Residue frames as a rotation matrix with the C-alpha (Angstrom) as fourth column:
MET 1
0.629 0.777 0.036 14.00
-0.141 0.068 0.988 13.69
0.765 -0.626 0.152 -18.79
GLU 2
0.002 -0.573 0.819 15.40
-0.961 -0.228 -0.157 13.94
0.277 -0.787 -0.551 -15.32
GLN 3
-0.607 -0.291 -0.739 16.61
-0.166 0.956 -0.240 10.62
0.777 -0.023 -0.629 -13.96
LEU 4
0.336 0.761 0.555 14.00
-0.864 0.015 0.503 8.92
0.374 -0.649 0.663 -11.82
ASN 5
-0.492 -0.733 -0.470 16.20
-0.491 0.679 -0.546 6.49
0.719 -0.038 -0.694 -9.93
ARG 6
-0.793 0.255 0.554 13.54
-0.471 0.320 -0.822 5.57
-0.387 -0.912 -0.134 -7.36
ILE 7
0.347 0.921 -0.179 10.98
-0.811 0.199 -0.550 4.39
-0.471 0.336 0.816 -9.91
THR 8
-0.766 -0.616 0.184 11.39
-0.483 0.741 0.467 0.75
-0.424 0.269 -0.865 -10.89
GLN 9
0.414 0.849 -0.329 9.55
-0.902 0.334 -0.274 -1.67
-0.123 0.410 0.904 -13.13
GLN 10
-0.788 -0.598 0.146 10.06
-0.588 0.801 0.110 -5.39
-0.183 0.001 -0.983 -12.78
PRO 11
-0.376 0.686 -0.624 7.83
-0.508 0.410 0.757 -8.03
0.775 0.602 0.195 -14.38
GLY 12
-0.330 0.190 -0.925 7.62
0.517 0.856 -0.008 -10.02
0.790 -0.481 -0.381 -11.13
VAL 13
-0.794 0.056 -0.605 6.67
0.531 -0.422 -0.735 -7.09
-0.297 -0.905 0.305 -8.91
MET 14
-0.236 0.824 -0.515 3.09
-0.005 -0.531 -0.847 -5.81
-0.972 -0.197 0.129 -9.03
GLY 15
0.491 0.507 0.709 2.62
0.606 0.386 -0.695 -7.08
-0.626 0.771 -0.118 -12.57
GLY 16
-0.244 -0.712 0.659 5.33
0.969 -0.210 0.133 -4.83
0.044 0.671 0.741 -13.96
LYS 17
0.774 0.540 0.331 3.69
0.507 -0.842 0.187 -1.59
0.379 0.023 -0.925 -12.84
ALA 18
-0.103 -0.784 0.612 5.92
0.021 -0.617 -0.787 1.35
0.994 -0.068 0.081 -11.95
CYS 19
0.701 0.271 -0.660 6.84
0.596 0.286 0.750 0.98
0.392 -0.919 0.039 -8.28
ILE 20
0.714 -0.474 0.516 8.81
-0.620 -0.769 0.152 2.83
0.325 -0.428 -0.843 -5.65
ARG 21
-0.123 -0.950 0.288 12.30
-0.990 0.100 -0.096 1.36
0.062 -0.297 -0.953 -5.19
GLY 22
-0.635 -0.163 -0.756 11.22
-0.362 0.926 0.105 -2.18
0.683 0.341 -0.647 -6.09
MET 23
-0.892 0.389 0.232 8.69
-0.129 0.274 -0.953 -2.30
-0.434 -0.880 -0.194 -3.26
ARG 24
-0.577 0.772 0.266 5.07
0.796 0.459 0.395 -3.28
0.183 0.439 -0.879 -3.70
VAL 25
0.049 0.521 -0.852 4.03
0.406 -0.790 -0.460 0.35
-0.913 -0.323 -0.250 -3.62
THR 26
-0.046 -0.027 0.999 2.97
0.998 0.035 0.047 1.56
-0.037 0.999 0.025 -7.05
VAL 27
-0.967 -0.249 0.049 3.29
0.254 -0.950 0.180 5.03
0.002 0.187 0.982 -8.46
GLY 28
-0.410 0.891 0.196 -0.46
0.084 -0.177 0.981 4.86
0.908 0.419 -0.002 -9.10
MET 29
0.250 0.471 -0.846 -1.16
0.873 0.268 0.407 4.24
0.418 -0.841 -0.344 -5.42
VAL 30
-0.490 -0.522 -0.698 0.94
0.772 -0.632 -0.069 7.23
-0.405 -0.573 0.712 -4.38
VAL 31
-0.971 0.146 0.190 -0.60
-0.002 -0.798 0.603 9.53
0.239 0.585 0.775 -7.00
GLY 32
-0.154 0.972 -0.179 -4.06
0.376 0.225 0.899 8.24
0.914 0.071 -0.400 -6.09
GLN 33
0.021 0.092 -0.996 -3.48
1.000 -0.025 0.018 9.15
-0.023 -0.995 -0.093 -2.45
ILE 34
-0.861 -0.345 -0.373 -2.49
0.327 -0.938 0.114 12.70
-0.390 -0.024 0.921 -3.45
GLY 35
-0.790 0.594 0.152 -5.52
-0.051 -0.311 0.949 12.90
0.611 0.742 0.276 -5.72
ALA 36
0.041 0.823 -0.567 -7.75
0.686 0.389 0.614 11.79
0.726 -0.414 -0.549 -2.86
GLY 37
0.631 0.238 0.738 -6.58
-0.146 -0.898 0.414 14.79
0.762 -0.369 -0.532 -0.86
HIS 38
0.826 -0.405 -0.391 -3.94
0.541 0.377 0.752 13.20
-0.157 -0.833 0.531 1.35
SER 39
0.786 -0.614 -0.072 -0.88
-0.617 -0.786 -0.038 15.30
-0.033 0.074 -0.997 2.04
VAL 40
0.207 -0.823 -0.529 2.67
-0.317 0.455 -0.832 14.12
0.925 0.340 -0.167 1.55
ASP 41
-0.601 -0.450 0.661 3.09
-0.738 -0.006 -0.675 14.10
0.307 -0.893 -0.329 5.31
GLU 42
0.285 0.776 0.562 0.00
-0.863 0.463 -0.201 11.90
-0.417 -0.428 0.802 5.73
ILE 43
0.817 -0.035 -0.576 1.31
-0.358 0.752 -0.553 9.43
0.452 0.658 0.602 3.16
LEU 44
-0.213 -0.974 -0.082 4.69
-0.408 0.165 -0.898 9.33
0.888 -0.158 -0.432 4.89
ALA 45
-0.420 0.133 0.898 2.96
-0.898 0.080 -0.433 8.64
-0.129 -0.988 0.085 8.21
ASP 46
0.623 0.757 0.198 0.84
-0.696 0.651 -0.303 5.85
-0.358 0.051 0.932 6.68
TYR 47
0.913 -0.401 -0.072 3.80
0.275 0.738 -0.616 4.31
0.300 0.542 0.785 4.83
PRO 48
0.822 -0.566 -0.057 6.84
-0.289 -0.502 0.815 4.87
-0.490 -0.654 -0.576 7.08
TYR 49
0.128 -0.795 0.593 9.14
0.553 0.553 0.623 2.98
-0.824 0.248 0.510 4.69
LEU 50
0.482 0.034 0.875 8.62
0.818 -0.376 -0.436 5.68
0.315 0.926 -0.209 2.03
GLU 51
-0.411 -0.635 -0.654 10.69
0.716 -0.669 0.199 8.82
-0.564 -0.387 0.730 1.85
ARG 52
0.262 0.526 -0.809 9.65
-0.011 -0.836 -0.548 12.28
-0.965 0.152 -0.214 0.71
GLU 53
-0.446 -0.514 -0.733 11.75
-0.722 -0.277 0.634 11.95
-0.529 0.812 -0.247 -2.45
ASP 54
-0.850 0.248 0.465 9.91
0.384 0.896 0.225 8.70
-0.360 0.370 -0.856 -3.31
ILE 55
0.134 0.986 -0.101 6.65
0.692 -0.166 -0.703 10.63
-0.710 0.024 -0.704 -3.43
MET 56
0.212 -0.116 -0.970 8.15
-0.410 -0.912 0.020 13.53
-0.887 0.394 -0.241 -5.37
GLN 57
-0.802 -0.550 -0.232 9.59
-0.453 0.308 0.836 11.18
-0.389 0.776 -0.497 -7.98
ALA 58
-0.557 0.693 0.458 6.27
0.687 0.694 -0.214 9.33
-0.467 0.195 -0.863 -8.25
LEU 59
0.426 0.732 -0.531 4.57
0.307 -0.669 -0.677 12.62
-0.851 0.125 -0.510 -9.01
ARG 60
-0.107 -0.544 -0.832 7.24
-0.698 -0.555 0.453 13.60
-0.708 0.629 -0.320 -11.56
TYR 61
-0.920 -0.211 0.329 6.97
0.028 0.805 0.592 10.19
-0.390 0.554 -0.736 -13.20
ALA 62
-0.137 0.958 0.250 3.18
0.779 0.260 -0.570 10.47
-0.611 0.117 -0.783 -13.43
ALA 63
0.433 0.247 -0.867 3.45
-0.175 -0.920 -0.350 13.96
-0.884 0.304 -0.356 -14.90
TRP 64
-0.554 -0.714 -0.428 5.96
-0.621 0.012 0.784 12.72
-0.555 0.700 -0.449 -17.47
ARG 65
-0.818 0.293 0.496 3.70
0.442 0.871 0.215 9.80
-0.369 0.395 -0.842 -18.44
ALA 66
0.196 0.957 -0.216 0.72
0.562 -0.290 -0.775 12.11
-0.804 0.030 -0.594 -18.75
GLU 67
0.209 -0.207 -0.956 2.65
-0.542 -0.838 0.064 14.20
-0.814 0.504 -0.287 -21.28
GLU 68
-0.766 -0.490 0.416 3.38
0.025 0.624 0.781 11.22
-0.642 0.609 -0.466 -23.53
ARG 69
0.075 0.773 -0.631 1.52
-0.871 -0.258 -0.419 11.07
-0.486 0.580 0.653 -26.80
GLU 70
-0.317 -0.088 0.944 0.49
0.279 0.943 0.181 8.01
-0.907 0.321 -0.274 -28.66
VAL 71
-0.289 0.167 -0.943 0.42
-0.848 -0.502 0.170 8.43
-0.445 0.848 0.287 -32.39
MET 72
0.303 0.483 0.822 -1.77
0.013 0.860 -0.510 5.95
-0.953 0.165 0.254 -34.17
LEU 73
-0.686 -0.547 -0.479 -0.23
-0.526 -0.081 0.846 4.78
-0.502 0.833 -0.233 -37.41
THR 74
0.461 0.848 -0.261 -2.44
-0.802 0.273 -0.531 3.63
-0.379 0.454 0.806 -40.20
THR 75
-0.457 -0.548 0.700 -1.91
-0.157 0.825 0.543 0.12
-0.875 0.138 -0.463 -41.44
THR 76
0.100 0.468 -0.878 -2.43
-0.965 -0.168 -0.199 -0.86
-0.241 0.868 0.435 -45.02
């Protein structure tokens, strides 16, 4: 997987959710904004402390997580 150096997870920040550069902006919030029809430029205008690459990495991270598979193991 490509390095996602702008995505951070810290237990004390937003409950350990994946965030942008340690800020209190979660990947889920960014992806939710895109899903709601907001453009990257609109998000950047609403959150001036974000950079275009922050949003691109959030989308790549979400895509990577969506591709993960959980395999349930049987217990005996």
